[in-house]
C-alpha positions in Angstrom: 159.0 -53.2 191.2 156.3 -55.6 190.1 154.7 -55.4 186.7 151.1 -54.6 187.9 149.9 -52.6 190.9 146.4 -51.9 192.2 147.4 -48.2 192.4 150.3 -46.1 191.1 150.7 -42.8 192.9 152.5 -40.1 190.9 154.1 -37.8 193.4 155.4 -38.5 196.8 154.4 -35.4 198.8 152.0 -35.3 201.7 148.9 -36.1 199.6 150.5 -39.0 197.7 152.1 -40.6 200.8 148.9 -40.2 202.8 146.9 -41.9 200.0 149.5 -44.6 199.6 149.5 -45.3 203.4 145.8 -45.7 203.5 145.8 -48.0 200.4 148.7 -50.1 201.7 146.8 -50.6 205.0 143.8 -51.7 202.9 146.1 -54.5 201.5 146.3 -52.9 198.0 149.5 -53.1 196.0 150.8 -49.6 195.8 153.7 -47.9 194.1 154.6 -44.3 194.8 156.8 -42.6 192.1 158.5 -39.5 193.4 160.6 -37.1 191.4 162.1 -35.6 194.6 161.1 -32.0 193.9 158.6 -31.0 196.6 157.0 -27.6 196.4 158.1 -26.7 199.9 161.7 -27.8 199.5 163.1 -24.4 200.2 161.3 -24.1 203.5 163.0 -25.3 206.7 159.8 -25.6 208.7 156.1 -26.3 208.1 153.3 -24.9 210.2 149.6 -25.5 211.1 150.2 -29.3 211.0 148.7 -30.4 214.3 151.2 -32.3 216.3 154.1 -31.5 213.9 154.0 -27.7 213.8 157.5 -26.4 213.1 158.9 -29.7 211.9 160.9 -30.1 208.8 159.0 -30.9 205.6 161.7 -33.3 204.6 161.4 -35.2 207.9 157.6 -35.5 207.3 158.3 -37.1 203.9 161.0 -39.4 205.3 158.6 -40.6 208.0 155.8 -41.0 205.5 157.8 -43.2 203.1 158.9 -45.4 206.1 155.2 -45.8 207.1 154.1 -46.7 203.6 156.9 -49.3 203.4 155.9 -50.8 206.8 152.6 -51.9 205.3 154.1 -53.3 202.1 153.8 -50.2 199.9 156.7 -49.3 197.6 158.3 -45.9 197.0 160.8 -45.3 194.2 162.6 -42.3 193.0 161.9 -41.4 189.5 160.0 -39.1 187.1 156.9 -40.3 185.3 157.1 -39.1 181.7 154.0 -40.6 180.4 150.8 -42.4 181.4 148.2 -43.9 179.1 144.9 -45.7 179.4 145.0 -49.3 178.1 142.1 -51.2 176.7 139.4 -51.7 179.3 136.0 -50.6 180.3 135.1 -47.5 182.4 134.4 -50.0 185.3 137.7 -51.8 184.9 140.3 -49.3 183.6 143.9 -50.1 183.1 146.9 -47.8 182.7 150.6 -48.0 181.6 153.0 -45.7 183.4 156.4 -44.9 181.9 159.4 -43.6 183.9 162.2 -41.5 182.6 164.8 -44.3 183.2 162.9 -46.6 180.9 161.0 -48.6 183.6 157.3 -49.1 183.1 154.5 -50.6 185.2 150.8 -51.2 184.8 148.1 -50.1 187.2 144.4 -50.6 187.8 144.0 -47.0 189.1 146.1 -43.8 189.1 146.4 -41.2 191.9 148.0 -38.0 190.7 149.5 -36.0 193.5 152.3 -34.3 191.5 151.5 -30.8 192.9 152.2 -27.5 191.3 155.0 -25.1 190.6 155.1 -21.6 192.0 155.9 -19.2 189.2 157.6 -16.2 190.9 158.0 -12.6 189.8 161.1 -12.3 187.6 162.8 -9.9 190.0 166.5 -10.5 191.0 166.6 -11.9 194.5 163.1 -13.3 194.6 163.9 -16.9 193.6 167.1 -16.9 195.7 165.2 -16.0 198.9 162.0 -17.9 198.2 160.7 -19.9 201.1 162.9 -18.1 203.5 162.1 -14.4 203.7 160.3 -14.1 200.3 156.9 -15.6 201.2 153.3 -15.7 200.1 151.1 -17.4 202.7 150.4 -15.4 205.9 149.3 -18.5 207.7 152.6 -20.3 206.9 154.9 -17.4 207.5 153.1 -14.6 209.2 154.0 -15.6 212.8 157.7 -15.9 211.9 157.8 -12.3 210.6 155.5 -10.7 213.2 156.4 -7.2 214.1 159.0 -7.0 211.3 158.8 -4.5 208.4 157.3 -6.2 205.3 156.9 -5.2 201.7 154.3 -6.6 199.3 155.8 -6.9 195.8 152.5 -6.6 193.9 152.0 -8.4 190.6 148.2 -9.1 190.8 145.0 -7.5 192.2 145.1 -10.0 195.1 148.3 -8.4 196.4 146.0 -5.8 198.1 144.4 -8.7 200.1 147.9 -10.0 200.9 148.9 -6.7 202.3 145.7 -6.5 204.4 146.2 -10.0 205.7 149.9 -9.6 206.6 149.0 -6.3 208.4 147.6 -8.6 211.1 151.1 -9.7 212.0 153.0 -6.5 211.5 152.2 -2.8 211.8 154.8 -2.0 209.2 153.6 -3.1 205.8 154.3 -1.4 202.4 152.4 -2.2 199.2 154.6 -1.7 196.1 152.8 -1.6 192.8 155.4 -3.2 190.5 153.3 -4.7 187.7 149.9 -4.9 189.5 147.0 -2.7 188.5 146.6 0.4 190.6 144.1 -0.2 193.5 140.7 1.3 193.1 139.4 3.9 195.5 137.8 1.4 197.9 141.1 -0.6 198.1 143.1 2.5 198.6 140.8 3.5 201.5 141.2 0.1 203.1 145.0 0.3 202.8 145.0 3.8 204.3 142.7 2.7 207.1 145.2 0.0 208.1 148.2 2.5 207.8 149.7 0.5 204.8 151.9 2.7 202.7 151.4 2.6 199.0 154.3 3.0 196.6 153.6 3.5 192.8 156.9 2.1 191.4 158.4 -1.0 189.9 160.8 -3.1 191.8 164.4 -3.5 190.4 165.7 -6.1 192.9 165.4 -7.7 196.3 168.4 -6.7 198.4 169.8 -9.0 201.0 172.8 -9.3 203.3 174.2 -12.0 205.5 171.2 -11.8 207.8 168.6 -11.9 205.1 166.6 -9.3 203.2 167.3 -5.7 203.9 164.9 -4.1 201.4 163.5 -3.6 198.0 165.4 -1.5 195.5 163.0 0.4 193.2 163.5 1.3 189.6 164.0 4.9 190.6 166.9 3.9 192.9 164.9 4.5 196.1 164.7 1.8 198.7 161.9 0.3 200.7 163.4 -1.1 203.9 161.9 -4.5 204.9 162.9 -7.8 206.4 160.4 -9.9 204.5 158.9 -9.6 201.0 155.4 -10.9 200.1 154.7 -12.1 196.5 151.8 -13.5 194.7 153.0 -16.5 192.7 151.1 -18.0 189.7 150.3 -21.6 190.6 150.9 -24.0 187.7 150.2 -27.7 187.7 152.9 -30.0 186.7 151.1 -31.0 183.5 153.1 -33.6 181.5 151.2 -36.6 182.9 148.0 -34.7 183.1 148.2 -33.9 179.4 149.2 -37.4 178.5 146.1 -38.8 180.1 143.9 -36.3 178.3 142.9 -34.4 181.4 141.8 -30.7 180.9 143.1 -28.0 183.1 140.9 -25.2 184.4 142.0 -21.7 185.4 141.4 -20.1 188.7 140.7 -16.4 188.6 140.4 -13.5 191.0 139.5 -10.0 189.9 140.0 -10.9 186.3 143.6 -12.2 186.9 144.6 -15.8 186.4 145.9 -17.1 189.7 146.8 -20.6 188.3 145.7 -23.8 186.8 144.3 -27.0 188.4 142.7 -30.4 187.5 139.0 -30.3 188.2 137.7 -33.2 190.3 134.7 -34.6 192.1 134.5 -34.5 195.9 135.9 -38.1 195.8 139.0 -36.9 193.8 137.7 -38.6 190.7 138.4 -36.9 187.3 136.8 -37.0 183.9 139.0 -40.0 183.0 137.7 -43.1 184.7 140.2 -44.6 187.1 142.3 -41.4 187.4 142.1 -39.6 190.7 143.8 -36.4 192.0 144.6 -35.0 195.4 146.5 -32.1 196.9 147.7 -29.0 195.1 147.2 -30.6 191.7 143.5 -30.0 192.2 143.4 -27.5 195.2 145.8 -24.6 194.6 145.6 -23.4 198.2 145.8 -26.7 200.2 148.5 -26.5 202.9 150.4 -29.6 204.0 147.8 -30.9 206.4 144.9 -30.3 204.0 146.8 -32.0 201.2 147.5 -35.0 203.4 143.8 -35.2 204.4 142.8 -35.0 200.8 145.1 -37.9 199.9 143.6 -40.0 202.7 140.0 -39.2 201.6 140.7 -39.9 197.9 142.4 -43.2 198.8 139.3 -44.4 200.5 137.3 -43.6 197.3 139.9 -45.5 195.2 139.7 -48.6 197.4 135.9 -48.5 197.2 136.2 -48.3 193.4 138.5 -51.3 193.4 136.3 -53.2 195.7 133.4 -52.7 193.4 135.4 -54.0 190.5 136.6 -57.0 192.5 133.0 -57.7 193.6 131.7 -57.6 190.0 134.4 -60.1 188.9 133.6 -62.4 191.8 129.9 -62.4 191.1 130.5 -63.1 187.4 132.9 -65.9 188.2 130.3 -67.4 190.6 127.6 -67.2 188.0 129.9 -68.7 185.3 130.7 -71.6 187.7 127.0 -72.2 188.3 126.3 -72.3 184.6 129.1 -74.8 184.0 127.8 -77.1 186.8 124.3 -76.9 185.3 
C-alpha cells in the first residue's frame, strides 16, 4: 500500500469493484478496502446479470478483483474503522482512512460502496435459511421457487405487495400476519382475487428438514406447509464510516413503515461532503447486482472528472506562476 491514492474505495462488492476498474483504467491510483462480508454471501447464485445469470456471486468478485489488479488497482482485505476529512478546500479535498489493523492511507477522493445489512425477523430458522429458501426478492428468487408452495412471513405493510408479486411464480401463496398490520379491505380483496390465503397468526419458527424448509409453525401450534418463506427485511446501511465523515442518513418509508436507511446522493453519486461519493446499496436500497455495478461505473466517471478538474486548476495555476516568475 502506498501512502496516498487518488481514490480509496470502501467496500469491494460489485459497485466498488466496477468503480475501481473504471478508475484504474483511467490511470488513477486506486485502493479497494474490502471487509469480506458481501450482502449476498449466503446465496449460491445471482440472477438478472446479463451474461452471468446463475453464476456464483463469489466468482464475480474474484474476477472483479483480478480485473482491477490487471490495470494497476490494489485490493486489500481489511475493515475501515474511520475516515476523516483533512485540511483542504471543497475543490481539493483530502481524506485520511484508518483500517482496523492500524494501517492508514490518504486519498484525494472517497467512494463508499460498503452496502447494507439485511435485518431479518427474529424468528427461529429465518437467519439459518436466509438466501437459500428464505428470500425477499421475487426477481432474484421467484423463478427458482416457481410452482412451489410459498408463505409470506409478514412484518410490514409491504408484505402484501410481496405476496401479490410472488403469486406470479406460484399459485400456492399464503400471507401470514405475524407482526404486520392487518390488511385493509382493498388489500384483502386483492389477496382474495389472487387466491392468496390469509392467516391471522404469529409465526413461532421456520421448520426445515434435510431437503430444506417444510413449513411455518404458528404460535397456535398449527403449521403452514411451504417450501419457501418470503420476508421483508429492514435495510440498514453500514454506518461507521458514514457517521465518521459526518454524512446524514435518510429513511425510506412505505405505508408509514421504515423500510431502511440510505445515504442521499446526487445523480453523480456525490454527497453533501465534498469529495465523498457513494454507489450501490449504500444509497440505493433496491439495487440488484447488475444495477450496483452500473452505479459504480457511473460514479467512477464522475470522480475522474472531478479529479481532472482539480488537476487542470493546478496546471493552470502553475503555468501562470511560471509566467509571472519569467516576467
